[in-house]
ROPA-67280 format. One record per residue (C-alpha): residue number from 1; x, y, z. Coordinates in nm, 4 decimals, always signed. Layout:
! ROPA-67280
<r vexvex="NUM" c1="X" c2="Y" c3="Z"/>
...
END
This chain:
! ROPA-67280
<r vexvex="1" c1="-0.8122" c2="-0.6922" c3="+0.2144"/>
<r vexvex="2" c1="-0.4436" c2="-0.7761" c3="+0.2413"/>
<r vexvex="3" c1="-0.1930" c2="-0.9985" c3="+0.0681"/>
<r vexvex="4" c1="+0.1007" c2="-1.1327" c3="+0.2702"/>
<r vexvex="5" c1="+0.3180" c2="-1.3419" c3="+0.0422"/>
<r vexvex="6" c1="+0.6767" c2="-1.3532" c3="-0.0738"/>
<r vexvex="7" c1="+0.7901" c2="-1.4072" c3="-0.4320"/>
<r vexvex="8" c1="+0.4337" c2="-1.4769" c3="-0.5480"/>
<r vexvex="9" c1="+0.3040" c2="-1.1382" c3="-0.4374"/>
<r vexvex="10" c1="+0.2134" c2="-0.8503" c3="-0.6657"/>
<r vexvex="11" c1="+0.4528" c2="-0.6338" c3="-0.4621"/>
<r vexvex="12" c1="+0.7487" c2="-0.8614" c3="-0.5329"/>
<r vexvex="13" c1="+0.6701" c2="-0.9070" c3="-0.9017"/>
<r vexvex="14" c1="+0.6323" c2="-0.5321" c3="-0.9472"/>
<r vexvex="15" c1="+0.9417" c2="-0.4223" c3="-0.7554"/>
<r vexvex="16" c1="+1.1927" c2="-0.6780" c3="-0.8774"/>
<r vexvex="17" c1="+1.1130" c2="-0.6072" c3="-1.2432"/>
<r vexvex="18" c1="+1.3303" c2="-0.2945" c3="-1.2375"/>
<r vexvex="19" c1="+1.6387" c2="-0.4534" c3="-1.0786"/>
<r vexvex="20" c1="+1.9353" c2="-0.4004" c3="-1.3098"/>
<r vexvex="21" c1="+2.2477" c2="-0.4319" c3="-1.0946"/>
<r vexvex="22" c1="+2.4810" c2="-0.7227" c3="-1.0181"/>
<r vexvex="23" c1="+2.2875" c2="-0.9763" c3="-0.8133"/>
<r vexvex="24" c1="+2.4680" c2="-1.0820" c3="-0.4952"/>
<r vexvex="25" c1="+2.2010" c2="-1.2936" c3="-0.3256"/>
<r vexvex="26" c1="+1.8479" c2="-1.4149" c3="-0.3944"/>
<r vexvex="27" c1="+1.6064" c2="-1.6422" c3="-0.2101"/>
<r vexvex="28" c1="+1.2437" c2="-1.6562" c3="-0.3246"/>
<r vexvex="29" c1="+0.9876" c2="-1.8581" c3="-0.1320"/>
<r vexvex="30" c1="+0.6104" c2="-1.8468" c3="-0.1187"/>
<r vexvex="31" c1="+0.6022" c2="-1.6734" c3="+0.2194"/>
<r vexvex="32" c1="+0.9154" c2="-1.4568" c3="+0.2017"/>
<r vexvex="33" c1="+1.1758" c2="-1.3397" c3="-0.0462"/>
<r vexvex="34" c1="+1.5035" c2="-1.1436" c3="-0.0413"/>
<r vexvex="35" c1="+1.7252" c2="-1.0075" c3="-0.3164"/>
<r vexvex="36" c1="+2.0513" c2="-0.8134" c3="-0.2747"/>
<r vexvex="37" c1="+2.2217" c2="-0.6372" c3="-0.5627"/>
<r vexvex="38" c1="+2.5080" c2="-0.3978" c3="-0.6298"/>
<r vexvex="39" c1="+2.4047" c2="-0.1035" c3="-0.8447"/>
<r vexvex="40" c1="+2.6158" c2="+0.0467" c3="-1.1200"/>
<r vexvex="41" c1="+2.7424" c2="+0.3073" c3="-0.8700"/>
<r vexvex="42" c1="+2.8596" c2="+0.0298" c3="-0.6361"/>
<r vexvex="43" c1="+2.5835" c2="+0.0803" c3="-0.3788"/>
<r vexvex="44" c1="+2.4557" c2="-0.2451" c3="-0.2259"/>
<r vexvex="45" c1="+2.0754" c2="-0.2484" c3="-0.1921"/>
<r vexvex="46" c1="+1.8380" c2="-0.5050" c3="-0.0426"/>
<r vexvex="47" c1="+1.4692" c2="-0.5756" c3="-0.0984"/>
<r vexvex="48" c1="+1.2906" c2="-0.8118" c3="+0.1387"/>
<r vexvex="49" c1="+0.9227" c2="-0.8967" c3="+0.1610"/>
<r vexvex="50" c1="+0.6914" c2="-1.1448" c3="+0.3290"/>
<r vexvex="51" c1="+0.6369" c2="-1.3187" c3="+0.6616"/>
<r vexvex="52" c1="+0.8563" c2="-1.1350" c3="+0.9163"/>
<r vexvex="53" c1="+0.9765" c2="-1.4481" c3="+1.0979"/>
<r vexvex="54" c1="+1.0808" c2="-1.6268" c3="+0.7790"/>
<r vexvex="55" c1="+1.2211" c2="-1.3067" c3="+0.6340"/>
<r vexvex="56" c1="+1.4509" c2="-1.2623" c3="+0.9350"/>
<r vexvex="57" c1="+1.5889" c2="-1.6133" c3="+0.8816"/>
<r vexvex="58" c1="+1.6611" c2="-1.5476" c3="+0.5132"/>
<r vexvex="59" c1="+1.8317" c2="-1.2182" c3="+0.5981"/>
<r vexvex="60" c1="+2.0528" c2="-1.3965" c3="+0.8492"/>
<r vexvex="61" c1="+2.1324" c2="-1.6555" c3="+0.5813"/>
<r vexvex="62" c1="+2.2581" c2="-1.3737" c3="+0.3578"/>
<r vexvex="63" c1="+2.4650" c2="-1.2253" c3="+0.6405"/>
<r vexvex="64" c1="+2.6227" c2="-1.5604" c3="+0.7249"/>
<r vexvex="65" c1="+2.7000" c2="-1.6192" c3="+0.3562"/>
<r vexvex="66" c1="+2.9219" c2="-1.3104" c3="+0.3560"/>
<r vexvex="67" c1="+2.6936" c2="-1.0847" c3="+0.1514"/>
<r vexvex="68" c1="+2.8221" c2="-0.7252" c3="+0.1919"/>
<r vexvex="69" c1="+2.6326" c2="-0.4993" c3="+0.4305"/>
<r vexvex="70" c1="+2.3597" c2="-0.3190" c3="+0.2332"/>
<r vexvex="71" c1="+2.3688" c2="+0.0601" c3="+0.2221"/>
<r vexvex="72" c1="+1.9911" c2="+0.0714" c3="+0.1634"/>
<r vexvex="73" c1="+1.7097" c2="-0.1717" c3="+0.2370"/>
<r vexvex="74" c1="+1.3326" c2="-0.1900" c3="+0.1991"/>
<r vexvex="75" c1="+1.1909" c2="-0.4568" c3="+0.4285"/>
<r vexvex="76" c1="+0.8519" c2="-0.5746" c3="+0.5491"/>
<r vexvex="77" c1="+0.7572" c2="-0.4170" c3="+0.8803"/>
<r vexvex="78" c1="+0.7389" c2="-0.6237" c3="+1.1977"/>
<r vexvex="79" c1="+1.0840" c2="-0.7836" c3="+1.1861"/>
<r vexvex="80" c1="+1.2508" c2="-0.9078" c3="+1.5045"/>
<r vexvex="81" c1="+1.6263" c2="-0.8770" c3="+1.4519"/>
<r vexvex="82" c1="+1.9133" c2="-1.0347" c3="+1.6392"/>
<r vexvex="83" c1="+2.1931" c2="-0.7939" c3="+1.7404"/>
<r vexvex="84" c1="+2.4135" c2="-0.9426" c3="+1.4670"/>
<r vexvex="85" c1="+2.1506" c2="-0.8945" c3="+1.1988"/>
<r vexvex="86" c1="+2.0665" c2="-0.5434" c3="+1.3163"/>
<r vexvex="87" c1="+2.4361" c2="-0.4515" c3="+1.2901"/>
<r vexvex="88" c1="+2.4533" c2="-0.5929" c3="+0.9341"/>
<r vexvex="89" c1="+2.1529" c2="-0.3978" c3="+0.8091"/>
<r vexvex="90" c1="+2.1611" c2="-0.0178" c3="+0.7505"/>
<r vexvex="91" c1="+2.1684" c2="+0.1849" c3="+1.0712"/>
<r vexvex="92" c1="+1.8990" c2="+0.4438" c3="+1.0096"/>
<r vexvex="93" c1="+1.5364" c2="+0.3296" c3="+0.9897"/>
<r vexvex="94" c1="+1.2281" c2="+0.5258" c3="+0.8984"/>
<r vexvex="95" c1="+0.9851" c2="+0.6287" c3="+0.6258"/>
<r vexvex="96" c1="+0.7303" c2="+0.3491" c3="+0.6414"/>
<r vexvex="97" c1="+0.5736" c2="+0.2823" c3="+0.3024"/>
<r vexvex="98" c1="+0.2651" c2="+0.0905" c3="+0.1840"/>
<r vexvex="99" c1="+0.1788" c2="-0.0698" c3="-0.1482"/>
<r vexvex="100" c1="-0.1736" c2="-0.1151" c3="-0.2904"/>
<r vexvex="101" c1="-0.3140" c2="-0.2825" c3="-0.6000"/>
<r vexvex="102" c1="-0.6296" c2="-0.4071" c3="-0.7701"/>
<r vexvex="103" c1="-0.7208" c2="-0.6118" c3="-1.0741"/>
<r vexvex="104" c1="-1.0898" c2="-0.5205" c3="-1.0508"/>
<r vexvex="105" c1="-1.2788" c2="-0.1906" c3="-1.0760"/>
<r vexvex="106" c1="-1.3468" c2="-0.0310" c3="-0.7390"/>
<r vexvex="107" c1="-1.6727" c2="-0.0030" c3="-0.5501"/>
<r vexvex="108" c1="-1.9101" c2="+0.2212" c3="-0.7419"/>
<r vexvex="109" c1="-1.9558" c2="+0.5732" c3="-0.6095"/>
<r vexvex="110" c1="-2.2917" c2="+0.7342" c3="-0.6752"/>
<r vexvex="111" c1="-2.1406" c2="+1.0814" c3="-0.6688"/>
<r vexvex="112" c1="-1.8587" c2="+1.0187" c3="-0.9160"/>
<r vexvex="113" c1="-1.7747" c2="+1.3281" c3="-1.1196"/>
<r vexvex="114" c1="-1.6687" c2="+1.3594" c3="-1.4820"/>
<r vexvex="115" c1="-1.2943" c2="+1.2947" c3="-1.5245"/>
<r vexvex="116" c1="-1.1151" c2="+1.4373" c3="-1.8261"/>
<r vexvex="117" c1="-0.7653" c2="+1.3996" c3="-1.9675"/>
<r vexvex="118" c1="-0.5452" c2="+1.6962" c3="-1.8838"/>
<r vexvex="119" c1="-0.1855" c2="+1.7936" c3="-1.9562"/>
<r vexvex="120" c1="+0.1079" c2="+1.7690" c3="-1.7186"/>
<r vexvex="121" c1="+0.1246" c2="+2.1477" c3="-1.7307"/>
<r vexvex="122" c1="-0.2349" c2="+2.1659" c3="-1.6052"/>
<r vexvex="123" c1="-0.1742" c2="+1.9102" c3="-1.3295"/>
<r vexvex="124" c1="+0.1547" c2="+2.0414" c3="-1.1925"/>
<r vexvex="125" c1="+0.0224" c2="+2.3417" c3="-0.9922"/>
<r vexvex="126" c1="-0.2500" c2="+2.1280" c3="-0.8338"/>
<r vexvex="127" c1="-0.0008" c2="+1.8622" c3="-0.7190"/>
<r vexvex="128" c1="+0.2412" c2="+2.1330" c3="-0.6029"/>
<r vexvex="129" c1="-0.0291" c2="+2.2897" c3="-0.3861"/>
<r vexvex="130" c1="-0.1761" c2="+1.9648" c3="-0.2568"/>
<r vexvex="131" c1="+0.1197" c2="+1.7257" c3="-0.2320"/>
<r vexvex="132" c1="+0.4515" c2="+1.9092" c3="-0.2865"/>
<r vexvex="133" c1="+0.6649" c2="+1.6073" c3="-0.1909"/>
<r vexvex="134" c1="+0.4943" c2="+1.3711" c3="-0.4351"/>
<r vexvex="135" c1="+0.7256" c2="+1.1205" c3="-0.6020"/>
<r vexvex="136" c1="+0.5509" c2="+1.2060" c3="-0.9303"/>
<r vexvex="137" c1="+0.7745" c2="+1.5130" c3="-0.9578"/>
<r vexvex="138" c1="+1.0671" c2="+1.2770" c3="-1.0325"/>
<r vexvex="139" c1="+0.9266" c2="+1.2117" c3="-1.3816"/>
<r vexvex="140" c1="+0.6118" c2="+1.4210" c3="-1.4045"/>
<r vexvex="141" c1="+0.5900" c2="+1.4188" c3="-1.7852"/>
<r vexvex="142" c1="+0.5820" c2="+1.0379" c3="-1.8033"/>
<r vexvex="143" c1="+0.2337" c2="+1.0231" c3="-1.6483"/>
<r vexvex="144" c1="-0.1039" c2="+1.0402" c3="-1.8214"/>
<r vexvex="145" c1="-0.2923" c2="+1.3016" c3="-1.6202"/>
<r vexvex="146" c1="-0.6594" c2="+1.3069" c3="-1.5230"/>
<r vexvex="147" c1="-0.8536" c2="+1.5753" c3="-1.3406"/>
<r vexvex="148" c1="-1.1854" c2="+1.6639" c3="-1.1831"/>
<r vexvex="149" c1="-1.3319" c2="+2.0143" c3="-1.2074"/>
<r vexvex="150" c1="-1.5503" c2="+2.1699" c3="-0.9401"/>
<r vexvex="151" c1="-1.7290" c2="+2.4963" c3="-1.0160"/>
<r vexvex="152" c1="-1.4968" c2="+2.5483" c3="-1.3115"/>
<r vexvex="153" c1="-1.1769" c2="+2.4904" c3="-1.1092"/>
<r vexvex="154" c1="-0.9395" c2="+2.1992" c3="-1.1650"/>
<r vexvex="155" c1="-0.9675" c2="+2.0736" c3="-0.8080"/>
<r vexvex="156" c1="-0.8243" c2="+1.7201" c3="-0.8022"/>
<r vexvex="157" c1="-0.5733" c2="+1.5370" c3="-1.0255"/>
<r vexvex="158" c1="-0.3933" c2="+1.2055" c3="-1.0536"/>
<r vexvex="159" c1="-0.1420" c2="+1.0568" c3="-1.2960"/>
<r vexvex="160" c1="-0.0957" c2="+0.7059" c3="-1.4367"/>
<r vexvex="161" c1="+0.1992" c2="+0.5505" c3="-1.6179"/>
<r vexvex="162" c1="+0.2784" c2="+0.2119" c3="-1.7691"/>
<r vexvex="163" c1="+0.4739" c2="-0.0506" c3="-1.5771"/>
<r vexvex="164" c1="+0.5597" c2="-0.4124" c3="-1.6623"/>
<r vexvex="165" c1="+0.6228" c2="-0.6681" c3="-1.3873"/>
<r vexvex="166" c1="+0.8270" c2="-0.9893" c3="-1.3893"/>
<r vexvex="167" c1="+0.5143" c2="-1.1875" c3="-1.4773"/>
<r vexvex="168" c1="+0.4938" c2="-0.9920" c3="-1.8020"/>
<r vexvex="169" c1="+0.1767" c2="-0.8069" c3="-1.7072"/>
<r vexvex="170" c1="+0.1264" c2="-0.4555" c3="-1.8411"/>
<r vexvex="171" c1="+0.0246" c2="-0.2649" c3="-1.5311"/>
<r vexvex="172" c1="-0.0690" c2="+0.0937" c3="-1.4540"/>
<r vexvex="173" c1="+0.1054" c2="+0.2764" c3="-1.1698"/>
<r vexvex="174" c1="-0.0793" c2="+0.5713" c3="-1.0142"/>
<r vexvex="175" c1="+0.0971" c2="+0.8746" c3="-0.8671"/>
<r vexvex="176" c1="+0.0581" c2="+1.2419" c3="-0.7944"/>
<r vexvex="177" c1="-0.2879" c2="+1.2293" c3="-0.6391"/>
<r vexvex="178" c1="-0.3708" c2="+1.5753" c3="-0.5113"/>
<r vexvex="179" c1="-0.6775" c2="+1.7785" c3="-0.4210"/>
<r vexvex="180" c1="-0.6564" c2="+2.1522" c3="-0.3636"/>
<r vexvex="181" c1="-0.6846" c2="+2.2179" c3="+0.0126"/>
<r vexvex="182" c1="-0.9987" c2="+2.4298" c3="-0.0233"/>
<r vexvex="183" c1="-1.1761" c2="+2.1458" c3="-0.2094"/>
<r vexvex="184" c1="-1.0980" c2="+1.8642" c3="+0.0331"/>
<r vexvex="185" c1="-1.3757" c2="+1.6871" c3="+0.2172"/>
<r vexvex="186" c1="-1.6023" c2="+1.6701" c3="-0.0897"/>
<r vexvex="187" c1="-1.5149" c2="+1.3141" c3="-0.1975"/>
<r vexvex="188" c1="-1.3164" c2="+1.4254" c3="-0.5024"/>
<r vexvex="189" c1="-1.0123" c2="+1.2049" c3="-0.4290"/>
<r vexvex="190" c1="-1.2322" c2="+0.8955" c3="-0.4059"/>
<r vexvex="191" c1="-1.4185" c2="+0.9919" c3="-0.7209"/>
<r vexvex="192" c1="-1.1040" c2="+1.0379" c3="-0.9267"/>
<r vexvex="193" c1="-0.9388" c2="+0.7216" c3="-0.7941"/>
<r vexvex="194" c1="-1.2501" c2="+0.5185" c3="-0.8779"/>
<r vexvex="195" c1="-1.2878" c2="+0.6596" c3="-1.2283"/>
<r vexvex="196" c1="-0.9202" c2="+0.6452" c3="-1.3267"/>
<r vexvex="197" c1="-0.8781" c2="+0.2911" c3="-1.1947"/>
<r vexvex="198" c1="-1.1689" c2="+0.1808" c3="-1.4160"/>
<r vexvex="199" c1="-1.0208" c2="+0.3638" c3="-1.7171"/>
<r vexvex="200" c1="-0.6745" c2="+0.2148" c3="-1.6688"/>
<r vexvex="201" c1="-0.8028" c2="-0.1412" c3="-1.6184"/>
<r vexvex="202" c1="-0.9539" c2="-0.1292" c3="-1.9665"/>
<r vexvex="203" c1="-0.5987" c2="-0.1546" c3="-2.1080"/>
<r vexvex="204" c1="-0.3888" c2="-0.2843" c3="-1.8156"/>
<r vexvex="205" c1="-0.3875" c2="-0.6019" c3="-1.6047"/>
<r vexvex="206" c1="-0.3433" c2="-0.4310" c3="-1.2686"/>
<r vexvex="207" c1="-0.3501" c2="-0.0866" c3="-1.1148"/>
<r vexvex="208" c1="-0.0899" c2="-0.0277" c3="-0.8405"/>
<r vexvex="209" c1="+0.0374" c2="+0.2598" c3="-0.6282"/>
<r vexvex="210" c1="+0.2406" c2="+0.3309" c3="-0.3168"/>
<r vexvex="211" c1="+0.2038" c2="+0.5787" c3="-0.0302"/>
<r vexvex="212" c1="+0.3968" c2="+0.6904" c3="+0.2753"/>
<r vexvex="213" c1="+0.2417" c2="+0.5289" c3="+0.5817"/>
<r vexvex="214" c1="+0.1544" c2="+0.8589" c3="+0.7500"/>
<r vexvex="215" c1="-0.0676" c2="+0.9554" c3="+0.4555"/>
<r vexvex="216" c1="-0.4140" c2="+1.0293" c3="+0.6037"/>
<r vexvex="217" c1="-0.5819" c2="+0.8935" c3="+0.2882"/>
<r vexvex="218" c1="-0.5149" c2="+0.5324" c3="+0.3949"/>
<r vexvex="219" c1="-0.8753" c2="+0.4874" c3="+0.5095"/>
<r vexvex="220" c1="-0.9937" c2="+0.6014" c3="+0.1656"/>
<r vexvex="221" c1="-0.7884" c2="+0.3414" c3="-0.0215"/>
<r vexvex="222" c1="-0.9083" c2="+0.0650" c3="+0.2099"/>
<r vexvex="223" c1="-1.2717" c2="+0.1690" c3="+0.1754"/>
<r vexvex="224" c1="-1.2533" c2="+0.1842" c3="-0.2051"/>
<r vexvex="225" c1="-1.1497" c2="-0.1811" c3="-0.2268"/>
<r vexvex="226" c1="-0.7768" c2="-0.1765" c3="-0.3065"/>
<r vexvex="227" c1="-0.5710" c2="-0.4697" c3="-0.1797"/>
<r vexvex="228" c1="-0.2974" c2="-0.3811" c3="+0.0698"/>
<r vexvex="229" c1="-0.0013" c2="-0.5671" c3="-0.0758"/>
<r vexvex="230" c1="+0.2945" c2="-0.4550" c3="+0.1321"/>
<r vexvex="231" c1="+0.3781" c2="-0.2763" c3="+0.4585"/>
<r vexvex="232" c1="+0.7437" c2="-0.1832" c3="+0.4222"/>
<r vexvex="233" c1="+1.0013" c2="+0.0285" c3="+0.6011"/>
<r vexvex="234" c1="+1.3172" c2="+0.1807" c3="+0.4562"/>
<r vexvex="235" c1="+1.6618" c2="+0.1684" c3="+0.6166"/>
<r vexvex="236" c1="+1.9647" c2="+0.3633" c3="+0.4965"/>
<r vexvex="237" c1="+2.3304" c2="+0.3954" c3="+0.5861"/>
<r vexvex="238" c1="+2.2831" c2="+0.7725" c3="+0.6147"/>
<r vexvex="239" c1="+2.0223" c2="+0.9532" c3="+0.8273"/>
<r vexvex="240" c1="+1.6752" c2="+0.9566" c3="+0.6728"/>
<r vexvex="241" c1="+1.4636" c2="+1.2690" c3="+0.6753"/>
<r vexvex="242" c1="+1.0855" c2="+1.2563" c3="+0.7146"/>
<r vexvex="243" c1="+0.8612" c2="+1.2284" c3="+0.4075"/>
END
């Protein structure tokens, strides 16, 4: 399933909740939305989401209005840009990113294993071995950690932390999913995602998470029943390295 909307989307409500800079431009429509702000360090950043054709028109509206060139942008993929608009946006493009969410428990899995609360100290070596570039390392201690054991070994882990969106919903954001390489192919990632999503939905309105587009687990998330709520790409004024 997918959700292609603008300001009414879960993606937009989740990602604009944390904006705290000086707002320079905002247009929010059902099918597309754009906001540009200047952060406390003076960096101009842009977030745009929704129908690519309409989104391009709103971006050009910002450019024509004299909004400063953004140094960083996250935009829906599939845009067709005029030369003028391409010159206004950051030069370096890359690092495609996808957003998923659900408000309902996932499809039941007959082989689901027991999931137990673990400490961040327990989880860290598993994530380091399985997914060393995980964004969870930015604030590892802020997550509630869950794990699955296989033959007495902590084989797969995932973290969850609280997040509130602009609609006032108390959501759960998942991060740090990792399965030890020697335990992959046994369905552990699907088992832990299914169980933890059910746990978190007992006390939260939504469960959300993001992933880099090259992540091979995409087929897993689709098969479990998450909604694909955003296909984005990041542009920066400085060269972007691969994730």
